[in-house]
VEXKOL-8381 format. One line per 4 residues: their letters; for each residue x, y, z of N, C-alpha, C, O. Coordinates in nm, 3 decimals, padded with zeros to 5 digits. Example, Ala and Ser with C-alpha at 12.3 -4.5 7.8 and 13.67 -1.06 7.14 Angstrom:
<recs>
AS) 01.319/-00.569/00.780/01.230/-00.450/00.780/01.320/-00.330/00.780/01.424/-00.332/00.846  01.285/-00.225/00.708/01.367/-00.106/00.714/01.290/00.003/00.787/01.341/00.114/00.804
</recs>
This chain:
<recs>
XXXX) 15.988/18.688/16.532/15.913/18.807/16.566/15.967/18.864/16.696/15.986/18.791/16.794  15.991/18.995/16.698/16.045/19.060/16.815/15.941/19.079/16.925/15.821/19.066/16.902  15.990/19.108/17.042/15.900/19.125/17.157/15.809/19.247/17.140/15.694/19.245/17.184  15.859/19.351/17.078/15.774/19.468/17.059/15.663/19.441/16.958/15.553/19.495/16.973
XXXX) 15.688/19.359/16.857/15.581/19.319/16.764/15.474/19.240/16.839/15.355/19.263/16.821  15.519/19.147/16.924/15.423/19.070/17.003/15.340/19.162/17.092/15.220/19.142/17.108  15.405/19.263/17.149/15.333/19.360/17.232/15.230/19.436/17.151/15.117/19.457/17.196  15.267/19.478/17.032/15.175/19.551/16.946/15.056/19.464/16.908/14.942/19.510/16.907
XXXX) 15.082/19.339/16.875/14.973/19.247/16.841/14.882/19.224/16.961/14.760/19.216/16.945  14.940/19.212/17.078/14.859/19.194/17.200/14.777/19.320/17.226/14.659/19.311/17.262  14.836/19.437/17.208/14.763/19.562/17.226/14.648/19.573/17.126/14.540/19.619/17.160  14.672/19.530/17.002/14.566/19.529/16.901/14.450/19.439/16.946/14.334/19.478/16.935
XXXX) 14.481/19.322/16.995/14.377/19.231/17.042/14.298/19.293/17.157/14.176/19.280/17.164  14.368/19.360/17.247/14.305/19.431/17.359/14.207/19.535/17.305/14.091/19.539/17.347  14.255/19.619/17.213/14.170/19.725/17.157/14.051/19.668/17.081/13.941/19.723/17.085  14.074/19.558/17.012/13.965/19.493/16.938/13.856/19.443/17.034/13.737/19.459/17.008
XXXX) 13.898/19.384/17.146/13.801/19.336/17.244/13.717/19.451/17.300/13.597/19.435/17.321  13.780/19.564/17.323/13.708/19.680/17.375/13.615/19.737/17.269/13.500/19.771/17.298  13.664/19.748/17.146/13.588/19.810/17.038/13.478/19.717/16.985/13.360/19.748/16.996  13.516/19.606/16.930/13.419/19.516/16.866/13.351/19.423/16.966/13.234/19.389/16.950
XXXX) 13.425/19.383/17.070/13.370/19.292/17.169/13.294/19.361/17.280/13.233/19.296/17.364  13.299/19.495/17.280/13.228/19.577/17.378/13.267/19.542/17.522/13.186/19.554/17.614  13.392/19.499/17.541/13.442/19.471/17.676/13.490/19.602/17.738/13.523/19.698/17.669  13.495/19.603/17.870/13.559/19.715/17.937/13.710/19.696/17.924/13.757/19.585/17.899
XXXX) 13.784/19.802/17.942/13.929/19.792/17.937/13.981/19.694/18.042/14.074/19.618/18.016  13.920/19.696/18.159/13.963/19.606/18.267/13.936/19.460/18.230/14.020/19.374/18.256  13.820/19.432/18.171/13.788/19.294/18.131/13.882/19.246/18.019/13.926/19.131/18.020  13.912/19.335/17.923/14.004/19.298/17.815/14.143/19.271/17.872/14.210/19.177/17.829
XXXX) 14.184/19.352/17.966/14.315/19.333/18.030/14.321/19.198/18.101/14.419/19.125/18.087  14.219/19.165/18.176/14.214/19.036/18.246/14.214/18.921/18.146/14.282/18.821/18.166  14.137/18.936/18.040/14.125/18.830/17.940/14.257/18.801/17.870/14.293/18.685/17.850  14.330/18.905/17.833/14.453/18.887/17.756/14.579/18.878/17.840/14.671/18.804/17.806
XXXX) 14.584/18.952/17.947/14.709/18.967/18.019/14.705/18.909/18.161/14.805/18.909/18.232  14.588/18.862/18.201/14.569/18.824/18.340/14.627/18.692/18.385/14.644/18.673/18.506  14.657/18.600/18.296/14.699/18.467/18.340/14.847/18.457/18.374/14.893/18.354/18.423  14.922/18.563/18.348/15.064/18.564/18.384/15.154/18.485/18.291/15.273/18.471/18.320
XXXX) 15.102/18.433/18.181/15.184/18.352/18.090/15.269/18.438/17.996/15.366/18.389/17.937  15.232/18.563/17.982/15.303/18.655/17.893/15.429/18.705/17.963/15.422/18.746/18.079  15.543/18.704/17.895/15.663/18.762/17.955/15.638/18.908/17.996/15.568/18.981/17.925  15.693/18.948/18.106/15.666/19.080/18.163/15.696/19.194/18.066/15.619/19.290/18.057
XXXX) 15.806/19.185/17.995/15.846/19.290/17.901/15.739/19.309/17.793/15.703/19.422/17.759  15.688/19.200/17.740/15.584/19.206/17.637/15.454/19.259/17.696/15.389/19.345/17.636  15.417/19.208/17.811/15.292/19.250/17.876/15.294/19.398/17.908/15.196/19.468/17.883  15.405/19.448/17.963/15.412/19.588/18.003/15.400/19.682/17.882/15.327/19.782/17.888
XXXX) 15.470/19.651/17.774/15.462/19.738/17.656/15.323/19.728/17.593/15.269/19.830/17.549  15.265/19.610/17.587/15.130/19.594/17.532/15.030/19.675/17.613/14.944/19.743/17.557  15.041/19.668/17.743/14.950/19.742/17.831/14.970/19.893/17.813/14.872/19.968/17.807  15.093/19.937/17.806/15.124/20.079/17.785/15.059/20.129/17.656/14.996/20.234/17.654
XXXX) 15.076/20.053/17.548/15.019/20.093/17.420/14.866/20.091/17.422/14.802/20.186/17.378  14.809/19.984/17.473/14.663/19.970/17.473/14.596/20.077/17.560/14.501/20.142/17.516  14.646/20.095/17.680/14.585/20.193/17.770/14.609/20.336/17.721/14.522/20.421/17.734  14.727/20.361/17.665/14.754/20.492/17.607/14.662/20.522/17.491/14.610/20.633/17.478
XXXX) 14.642/20.423/17.407/14.552/20.439/17.293/14.410/20.466/17.340/14.343/20.555/17.288  14.363/20.390/17.438/14.228/20.412/17.490/14.213/20.551/17.551/14.109/20.616/17.534  14.315/20.596/17.621/14.303/20.726/17.688/14.303/20.843/17.589/14.258/20.952/17.623  14.351/20.821/17.469/14.355/20.926/17.368/14.264/20.893/17.248/14.280/20.952/17.141
XXXX) 14.172/20.801/17.266/14.090/20.751/17.155/14.018/20.861/17.078/14.014/20.857/16.955  13.963/20.957/17.148/13.887/21.063/17.080/13.978/21.144/16.987/13.941/21.172/16.873  14.096/21.183/17.036/14.190/21.259/16.955/14.242/21.176/16.838/14.257/21.226/16.727  14.270/21.048/16.865/14.321/20.959/16.760/14.217/20.939/16.650/14.250/20.942/16.532
XXXX) 14.093/20.919/16.689/13.986/20.902/16.591/13.970/21.029/16.506/13.946/21.021/16.386  13.985/21.145/16.569/13.975/21.271/16.494/14.089/21.282/16.392/14.067/21.327/16.279  14.209/21.241/16.431/14.323/21.243/16.338/14.300/21.148/16.222/14.322/21.185/16.106  14.257/21.028/16.252/14.234/20.927/16.148/14.127/20.977/16.051/14.142/20.967/15.930
XXXX) 14.020/21.031/16.105/13.911/21.082/16.022/13.959/21.198/15.934/13.920/21.209/15.818  14.042/21.283/15.991/14.096/21.398/15.917/14.171/21.354/15.791/14.160/21.418/15.687  14.246/21.245/15.802/14.330/21.201/15.690/14.268/21.089/15.605/14.317/21.061/15.496  14.164/21.028/15.654/14.098/20.921/15.579/13.987/20.982/15.495/13.869/20.974/15.531
XXXX) 14.025/21.042/15.386/13.930/21.113/15.303/13.815/21.023/15.260/13.836/20.912/15.211  13.695/21.074/15.280/13.572/21.004/15.242/13.549/20.873/15.317/13.473/20.788/15.270  13.613/20.856/15.431/13.593/20.736/15.513/13.555/20.779/15.654/13.629/20.852/15.720  13.440/20.733/15.699/13.404/20.752/15.840/13.469/20.640/15.919/13.478/20.527/15.872
XXXX) 13.513/20.672/16.038/13.584/20.573/16.119/13.494/20.451/16.147/13.543/20.339/16.158  13.365/20.473/16.160/13.271/20.363/16.187/13.260/20.267/16.069/13.225/20.150/16.087  13.290/20.315/15.949/13.280/20.230/15.829/13.403/20.143/15.809/13.398/20.046/15.733  13.512/20.176/15.875/13.635/20.096/15.863/13.616/19.966/15.940/13.540/19.960/16.036
XXXX) 13.687/19.863/15.897/13.678/19.738/15.973/13.737/19.762/16.112/13.826/19.846/16.129  13.689/19.688/16.209/13.736/19.704/16.347/13.886/19.680/16.357/13.955/19.749/16.433  13.938/19.584/16.282/14.082/19.554/16.287/14.160/19.672/16.231/14.253/19.719/16.296  14.125/19.721/16.114/14.197/19.832/16.052/14.190/19.957/16.140/14.291/20.025/16.161
XXXX) 14.073/19.986/16.190/14.053/20.104/16.274/14.141/20.098/16.398/14.199/20.199/16.438  14.151/19.982/16.458/14.231/19.970/16.581/14.381/19.964/16.553/14.460/20.007/16.637  14.419/19.911/16.440/14.561/19.916/16.401/14.601/20.063/16.384/14.707/20.104/16.430  14.516/20.140/16.318/14.549/20.281/16.296/14.547/20.361/16.426/14.630/20.450/16.446
XXXX) 14.453/20.330/16.515/14.452/20.397/16.646/14.581/20.370/16.721/14.643/20.461/16.775  14.619/20.244/16.723/14.739/20.203/16.795/14.864/20.270/16.737/14.945/20.325/16.811  14.878/20.266/16.606/14.995/20.325/16.541/14.993/20.478/16.554/15.098/20.539/16.573  14.876/20.538/16.543/14.866/20.684/16.559/14.906/20.724/16.700/14.975/20.825/16.720
XXXX) 14.864/20.645/16.798/14.906/20.673/16.936/15.059/20.670/16.946/15.121/20.760/17.002  15.116/20.566/16.891/15.261/20.552/16.898/15.332/20.665/16.823/15.432/20.718/16.870  15.280/20.703/16.707/15.341/20.810/16.629/15.342/20.943/16.705/15.441/21.015/16.704  15.233/20.972/16.771/15.217/21.102/16.834/15.269/21.104/16.979/15.327/21.204/17.022
XXXX) 15.248/20.996/17.052/15.276/20.999/17.196/15.396/20.915/17.239/15.431/20.915/17.358  15.459/20.845/17.149/15.577/20.765/17.181/15.690/20.807/17.087/15.731/20.729/17.001  15.742/20.929/17.102/15.836/20.983/17.005/15.973/20.914/17.001/16.051/20.938/16.909  16.003/20.830/17.097/16.132/20.760/17.093/16.136/20.647/16.991/16.243/20.598/16.956
XXXX) 16.021/20.605/16.944/16.015/20.499/16.844/16.018/20.563/16.705/15.939/20.653/16.677  16.107/20.519/16.618/16.116/20.578/16.484/15.986/20.563/16.405/15.919/20.460/16.410  15.952/20.668/16.332/15.832/20.671/16.250/15.827/20.550/16.157/15.724/20.483/16.146  15.939/20.522/16.090/15.940/20.413/15.992/15.911/20.278/16.058/15.846/20.193/15.997
XXXX) 15.956/20.258/16.179/15.930/20.133/16.250/15.781/20.121/16.281/15.721/20.016/16.260  15.723/20.228/16.331/15.581/20.225/16.367/15.495/20.195/16.245/15.406/20.109/16.251  15.521/20.264/16.136/15.440/20.243/16.016/15.463/20.104/15.957/15.367/20.037/15.921  15.587/20.061/15.948/15.616/19.926/15.896/15.547/19.818/15.980/15.489/19.725/15.925
XXXX) 15.555/19.832/16.111/15.491/19.734/16.199/15.340/19.733/16.178/15.279/19.627/16.170  15.279/19.851/16.169/15.135/19.859/16.150/15.093/19.795/16.018/14.993/19.724/16.012  15.168/19.820/15.913/15.137/19.761/15.782/15.149/19.609/15.788/15.061/19.539/15.738  15.255/19.559/15.848/15.272/19.413/15.859/15.162/19.350/15.945/15.113/19.242/15.912
XXXX) 15.125/19.416/16.053/15.017/19.365/16.137/14.885/19.366/16.060/14.805/19.273/16.072  14.862/19.471/15.981/14.741/19.477/15.899/14.737/19.362/15.799/14.633/19.300/15.779  14.851/19.333/15.737/14.857/19.221/15.641/14.832/19.088/15.711/14.774/18.997/15.651  14.876/19.076/15.835/14.858/18.951/15.910/14.716/18.933/15.959/14.658/18.825/15.946
XXXX) 14.659/19.040/16.016/14.528/19.029/16.080/14.411/19.074/15.994/14.296/19.049/16.028  14.440/19.139/15.881/14.334/19.187/15.793/14.364/19.140/15.651/14.371/19.019/15.627  14.381/19.230/15.558/14.405/19.191/15.419/14.526/19.265/15.363/14.576/19.360/15.424  14.572/19.223/15.248/14.681/19.290/15.179/14.642/19.435/15.148/14.723/19.527/15.162
XXXX) 14.519/19.455/15.106/14.469/19.590/15.077/14.467/19.676/15.203/14.488/19.797/15.196  14.442/19.614/15.318/14.442/19.688/15.444/14.579/19.746/15.471/14.591/19.857/15.524  14.683/19.673/15.436/14.818/19.724/15.455/14.840/19.854/15.381/14.901/19.947/15.433  14.790/19.861/15.257/14.803/19.983/15.177/14.720/20.097/15.236/14.765/20.211/15.241
XXXX) 14.600/20.064/15.279/14.509/20.163/15.339/14.571/20.221/15.466/14.576/20.343/15.483  14.617/20.135/15.554/14.681/20.176/15.680/14.804/20.260/15.651/14.824/20.364/15.714  14.887/20.217/15.558/15.008/20.290/15.524/14.976/20.432/15.476/15.041/20.528/15.518  14.878/20.444/15.389/14.842/20.575/15.335/14.798/20.673/15.443/14.837/20.790/15.441
XXXX) 14.717/20.627/15.534/14.667/20.715/15.640/14.777/20.747/15.741/14.792/20.862/15.783  14.853/20.646/15.782/14.960/20.670/15.879/15.069/20.759/15.823/15.133/20.833/15.898  15.091/20.752/15.693/15.191/20.838/15.631/15.152/20.985/15.647/15.239/21.072/15.655  15.024/21.014/15.651/14.976/21.150/15.674/14.976/21.184/15.823/15.010/21.297/15.861
XXXX) 14.939/21.089/15.906/14.933/21.112/16.050/15.072/21.139/16.109/15.084/21.208/16.210  15.176/21.085/16.046/15.310/21.107/16.100/15.345/21.255/16.109/15.431/21.293/16.189  15.279/21.337/16.030/15.300/21.482/16.036/15.255/21.540/16.169/15.304/21.645/16.211  15.161/21.473/16.235/15.112/21.519/16.364/15.222/21.517/16.470/15.219/21.595/16.564
XXXX) 15.317/21.428/16.454/15.427/21.420/16.551/15.502/21.552/16.554/15.532/21.604/16.661  15.532/21.606/16.439/15.604/21.733/16.430/15.516/21.848/16.478/15.563/21.938/16.548  15.389/21.845/16.441/15.297/21.952/16.479/15.275/21.957/16.629/15.247/22.064/16.684  15.286/21.844/16.696/15.268/21.839/16.841/15.395/21.869/16.917/15.398/21.857/17.039
XXXX) 15.500/21.908/16.847/15.622/21.948/16.913/15.718/21.835/16.944/15.827/21.859/16.995  15.682/21.714/16.915/15.772/21.601/16.938/15.872/21.596/16.824/15.841/21.631/16.711  15.988/21.552/16.855/16.091/21.537/16.753/16.092/21.394/16.706/16.108/21.303/16.788  16.075/21.369/16.577/16.079/21.232/16.528/16.213/21.168/16.561/16.319/21.227/16.542
XXXX) 16.205/21.046/16.611/16.327/20.974/16.644/16.402/20.941/16.514/16.340/20.918/16.410  16.530/20.940/16.522/16.613/20.908/16.405/16.602/20.760/16.376/16.641/20.676/16.458  16.549/20.727/16.260/16.527/20.587/16.224/16.655/20.508/16.223/16.652/20.386/16.245  16.766/20.572/16.199/16.892/20.498/16.197/16.945/20.469/16.337/17.036/20.389/16.354
XXXX) 16.887/20.534/16.437/16.934/20.515/16.574/16.888/20.382/16.633/16.951/20.328/16.723  16.777/20.331/16.581/16.723/20.205/16.631/16.706/20.109/16.515/16.682/20.151/16.402  16.719/19.985/16.544/16.691/19.886/16.440/16.544/19.848/16.449/16.482/19.863/16.554  16.491/19.799/16.341/16.352/19.756/16.338/16.332/19.643/16.436/16.407/19.546/16.439
X) 16.227/19.660/16.518/16.201/19.558/16.621/16.092/19.464/16.577/16.057/19.372/16.650
</recs>
């Protein structure tokens, strides 16, 4: 598993603690990243993703709701909802990462932390959200320019 996957999984755990565990962002950060055992590269990217996702949560939830036909965000499992928030943040606000990498990673994380069906659900919604990258003026990164991390 690559360092960026570990960062994404750590960011998911952070978001889950804030969402389902009702922790503050600062408490979640201390809980997951505070002991210094995480390599700096992994910790920094996880923190960037988690804090970025939290800072744009309202917009991300609106995007997810827009494309999740007949699904209220509150009805989704906390894991699925936070995987989609995290990936949507990356799709829209981290344009240097290829779309295919972000979606593949989110699907694999969903299969690991949720269910096989969650992978399909996450994929379907993120496939629609990827259009937001173009609409927001960001240029999708060339998937061939980077290898899957």
